[in-house]
N, C-alpha and C positions, 0 to 999 in steps of 0.2 A: 523347701519348695518355693516359698515366697521370695527368698533372696535370689534364687535362680531366675525367676520371672523378672525381678527388678533388674538383675544384671543384663538379661536379654533386652529388656526395654531400654536401659541406659546405653547398651551397645548399639542398638538400632538408632536411637536418637543421636548418638555421637557420629555414627556412620553418615546419617542424613546431613548433619551439620557441616561435615567436611566434604560432602559429595559435590560434584559439578552442578547438579540440579539446584542445590541450596545456594551455591555461589552465584549461579546465573540469576536467581530470583532476587538476590540482594543488590545487583548492579543497577545503578541509576544512570540513565543516559541523558546527554544534553539534547536540546532541540532548538529549532528556529520557529518563529511564529510572527504574525502581524499584530503589533501592539495596538490596543484600542485607543490609547491616549495619543500616541505620536503618529499612528497609522504608518509606521515604518517597520521594516524587518528587524526583529530583535532576537537575541539568543539567551537561553536560560541554561545554566550549567547542570541543574538538577531538575529534570523535567518528566522523565518517563521510565517505566520499568516494564519488563516482560514478565507476566504472571501466567503460567500454564500456557505459554505460547501466544498469549494475547497482549496487545499493547495496553498499558494502564498509565494514564496521565496523572501527574500530581496536581493538587489544587493550585499550586503556584502558577501554573500556566493557564489553566482553564478560566481563571478570573481576569486574565490580562488580554485575552484575544478578541479580535474583531470577528463578529459573526455575520454571515451573509443573510440574504432574504429568507433562506430556508432554515436559518438557525444553526448553520454549520460553521465550523472554523477549521483552519488548516494548521497542521504541525509537520515539520520535517525533522527526521532523525538522521543526522549525517555523521554520527560517530563511526570511526573506522571499524570498530569491533561489533557493530550492530549485526546480529545474526540473520536477520530476515532479508529477503531479496529487495522488497520495495521500502522506500524511506519516506514517502509522502502519504499523509493520512488526512481524511476529513473526519471530523468528530461531531456527533450530534449532541443535543441537549441532555441525553441520557448517558453520555460518556461512551457510547458505542463508536467504534472506529471502522473505517473502510479504507483499505490500502488502495491507492491510485498510482498510475504510472507517473514517473517524473518525465516531463516533456517540455521542451523549450525553456529550460532553466527554472522550472517550478512544477507544482502539481498540475496534473491534467485538469482542465476546466470542463464544466458541464456544457454540452452542446445539444440543443433540442431536448433538454431535460435529462440527458444521460451523461455519465462519466465512465471512462475506461478503467477497469481494474484487472489485475493479473494475479493468478494463483497457479503454482506449479508450472510456470512457463506459458500458460494459456490466458488469453485475454477475453473479457466479456464486458457487458455494460450494466450499470446500476443506476437507479434513480436517486433522488435526494433523500429518500427514506431508507436507503441502503437495501432496497429490494432488487434482487437480480431480475433484470428484464430480458437480457440476452445472455445465456450461459457462457461461461469461460471455456471456449473450445477452439479459439483461433490463435495461431502463432503471432499474429499482429493484426491490429484493427485501427483504422483511422476514425476520427470522430464522425458522428452523424451529420449529414448535410442534405437538406431537401428530402428528408425521410429515409435516407439510406446511408450505409457505411461501407467503405472499401475494406475488405479483410483478406487475409491470406493464410494458407496452411502450407507448411513445408518451406516457407521462405526463411532465409538466414541473414543475420546481420553481418555486414562487411564494412570495415573501416579502411579507407585508403591511408597510407602512411602520411602523416602530417595534416590530415583533415580532421577537424573536430566533430564532424557529423558522421553518422552511421547510415549506410545505405542498406536496403533490404533487397536481396537477390534470390531468384529462383522461386519455386513454389507455385501453388495454384492461387490465383487472385480472382475475386468475384465480389459483387455487391450483395448486401443483405438488407432486409427491411427491419423495422423495430421489433418484429416477432422472431427475428433470426432466420427468416426464410431467404433462401438464395433467390435473388431477383434478376441478376444478369451476370454473365461472365465477361472477362476481359482477356485479351490474348496474352499479354505480358504484364508483369508487375510494373508499376509506374517508376520504379527506381532501378 
């Protein structure tokens, strides 16, 4: 009986070791970051792993980065085989990460204390403590300006042939306040 249990355990361990889940957890991805010594963009070939669907950074990068006034630093994961939608992350002093949209050749920046984050195709706003301030429920959102943000639902990205920029077309456009309340409508999307 004992040998049957041991064979079952050995078989289960062997199956896990060759499964895609085990392989995915052993992959180490490269990243980009701002070096605290040179204050320039640097790359590190062994930087991050995905563990149970969460980004885990290796100490090699956390010791080298520039932190902002909130104690946050940025890393960008630009490997072609990166399985998650977003590739830019802010990281706090506890190693917690917040995915932010890639905008204008880099990570989204904080505007009026909030940064845009996307999950399952929906955008919302978070503060520098990674607390959700406005839930992710918009197809697109512009940064806050003068206490309000322009958002849309149902808008779709459209890129003209040969143009490096993507336009947003269609959908319902309106402004929200910091509580996520609709404060005014606009007739057509700005793009």
